[in-house]
N, C-alpha and C positions, 0 to 999 in steps of 0.2 A: 504493500500500500504506500509505503514511503517513497519507493521508486516511482510509482505512478504519479504521486503528488508532485515530486520533483520534476518529472517530465512535463506535467501540465503547466507548472509555474514557469518552466523554461520556455515552453511554446508560447505562453501568454505574454511573457516579457519580450520575446523576439519578434512575434508576428506584428505587433503594432509598429515596431521600428521598420520592418520590411514594407508594410502597407504605406506608412508615411513617406518612405523613400520613393516608392512607386508613384504616390500621389504628387510629390514634388517634381518628379521627372515629367509626368503628364502635364502639370501646370506650366512648367518651363517651356514645353513645346508650343504653347500658345493655342489660341482658338477657344471658342465657347464650349465646344465638345470636350476638349481636354480639361477645362476648368470644371465642367460638370462632373466628369469622371473623377477628377481629383477631390471634389467635394464629397462624392459618394465614398471614396476610399477613406477620407478623413472621418466620416461618420462610422465607417466600419472599424477603424482603429479605436475610436472612442467606445464603440460597443464591445470590443474585445476586452477592454479593461473593466467594463461594468457587468458583463455577462457572468452568471454563476454556472458552474459545471453541472451538466445534466438538464438544464432548463431548455425551454423552447427557443429562447433567444440565442443560447449557445449553439443549438442545432442549426438555426437559421444562419448564424455567422459562420458555422463550419461549411455550409453550402456556398456562401459567398467566397470563402477562402479557396474552396475547390475551383470556383469560377476564376479566381485570380491566378491560380496555378495553371489552369488551362489557357488563360490569356497569355501568361509568360511563355508557355510552351509554343503557342502560335507565333509569338514574337520571335522566338528563337529560330523558327523555320521560315520566317518572313523573307530572308534573302533568296532562298530557293523558290518560294512562291512568286516573288517579284520577277524572277527571270522567266519562269515558265507560263505565267498567267497574265502578263502585262506586255506593254510595248517596249520594254527595256531591251529585249534581244535585238530588235530591228535597229534601234538607235545606236547601240554600242558597236554592232557589226559594221554599219554604214560609216560611222566615224573612224573606225580602225582602217577600213578600206580606203577612205579618203586620205588618211595620213600616208598610207602606202603609195597611193597614186601620186601624191605630191612629192614622194621621195624623201620625206622627213622621217627619221628613225624614232626620235623621242620627243618630237614637238608637234602638237601639244602633248604633254605627259599623259600617262594612263589615268592618273588621278583626275586630271581636268576633263578628259573625255568621258570617264565614268560618271563624274559629277554632272556634266552637261546632259548625258543620257538619263541620269536619275531624275533631274528636275524637269526635263521634258516629259518623262514618263509620268511624273506627278501631275503635270499640266493636262496630259491626255486622259489620265485615269481619274481625275478629280470627280467627275459625276459618278463614276463607279464607286469610289471610296465614300462619297456622301450617301449613296443609296445603301451601301453595306452598313454604314454607321446607323442610319435612321431605321433601316429595316431589320437589323439583327443585333448589333452590338449594344446600342443604347437601350432597347427593350430588355436585353439580358442584364445589363447593369441595373436597370430599374426593377428587375425581378418580376417582370410582367409576362415573360415567355420562358419556356424551358430551354435547356441547352440544345436539344435537337431542333426545335423551331428556330433558335438563333442561328444555328449552322446553316439551315436552309435559307434564312433571310440574308445572311452574309454572303453565301455562295451564289445566290441567284444573279446579282448584278455582274459578277465576274463571268459567270456562265453565259449571260446574254452578250457581254462584250466580246468574248472569244468566239461565240457562234457567229456574230455579225462580221467578224474579220477573218473567218476561216473559209477556205475554198470548199465547196461541196464535194469536189473530187477527193480532196484529202480526207474529209470526214467520212466519205463512203468507203475509202480504203480501209480505215481502221474498223469501221462498222462491219465490213465483210470479213475481216480477219477475226474479229470477236465471234461473229456468227459461225464461221467455219470451225473455230476452235471449240465452241460449245457443241457443235454437231458431232465432233469426234474425228480423229484422223482416219479411222478405217471406215467411217460411214460415208454415204453419198453426200456430195457437196450440197449445202443448203441453197435454195433458190435465191437469186439476187433480189434485193429490195432497194428502193431508192434511198438516198441519204436522208437523215432526219430533217424535217421541214421546220422545226422550231427548236429553240434552245431547251425546252422542257423534254423533248423527245430524245435529245442527245445525252449520252451518259458521260460522266467525267472520264471514264476509262478511254473513251474514243475521242472526246473533244480536246483534251489537253495535248496529246501528241499530234493531233491534226492541226491544232493552232500553232504548235511549235514549228512544224515543217512548212506551214504556210508563211510564217514570219521569216524563216530562213530563206525561202524562195524569193520573197519580196525584197529582203535585205540584199541578197546577191544580185538581183536584177537592178536595184538602185546602184549598187557598187559597180556593176559593169558599165552603166551609163556614165558614172562619174569618171571611170578610167579613160573613156574614149578621148575627150579633149586633151588630157595630159599625155596620152600616148602620141597623139598627133603632134604636140609640141616637141616631144622627144625625137620623133622621126624627122621633123623639120630641122632641129638643131643638129642631129647626126648627119643629115644630108649636107647641110652647110659646111660642117667641119670636114666632111669627106671631100667635098669639092674644093675646099681651101687647102687641102693637103695636110690638115692637122689631125692625122689619124691617131696620134699618141695621146691626145687630150681627151679625157673621159667626157662623153656628151652629157652625162648626168650633172657634172659640175657646172656646165653652162646652162642647161635647161632648168635647173632648180629655181634660180631667181625668176625666170620667166614664168614658170608655173605658179609660183607664189604670187607674183604681181597680177597675173591673169585672174587668179582666184579672188584676189582682193578687189580688182576693178569691177568684176561682175557681181560683187557683193555676195560671194558664195555662201557664207554662213547664214545670211538672211534667207537666201533662196532654198538652201538645203533644209534648214530647220523648219521653215514654213511649209515646204512641200511634203516633208515627212509627217508632220503633225496633221496636215490636211488629208493625208492618204488614208487615215483611219475612218471607217464608217461611223457616222454620228451615233452615239449611244442613246438608245431610246428608253432606258429604264429597265430594271430587273424584274418587273412584274410579269 
């Protein structure tokens, strides 16, 4: 009994500190939603100090603690989710290919390109994040829905966004693979069916990989178009050097400043960022 009492007292002393730290982090991030979540976490910390063991209040607070642990778990896998379920993949690949086309090895640095892709991703995904907050996360923090209902409300906007920006051909590929796998390797192939017509009909198992290969295809298509003018500059510089008999001079050394000034004169960052963000289908809500 003494050991159990010590464990309870230790948990009761440590959990408010953890909750208050998480509340301070959310409040520091800014925004009305973060301040609201921080207020809820502050109330939870106060309740932990006042709740008696075995009471209904303690049981309710235990459920809220489990929700916080689940939230921290989701935040720990957020980088992977960011890559596979948002526009980050397309942005970072295009920026990397642009740097290679310019012939610059470490300029801009990887940190700058990743930060630019991250903030552009937040700009494109802002309506999705808002719907996920209002439809799932905020009701969960307010204790008005269950964890299962909150997961559905949080995932629906991301599912609608991915479905709107996935090629039906890619979605049908994975849907056929899943159907044939369920039919069995030794059985007759299942009859072909059309691709899912709505986001609700598509499963996460097929939608996520289909969205990924669609993003990779579009990113490489944009990268190819970016390469063309810079290759033309390289060919022109190489031809001029060959005709002048300067075969020992590396053409890359001469063409690099011309490619940089060409990209600046056409306002390349403005055109590239604007065209990529406009390439996404308008998000119509997760309902």
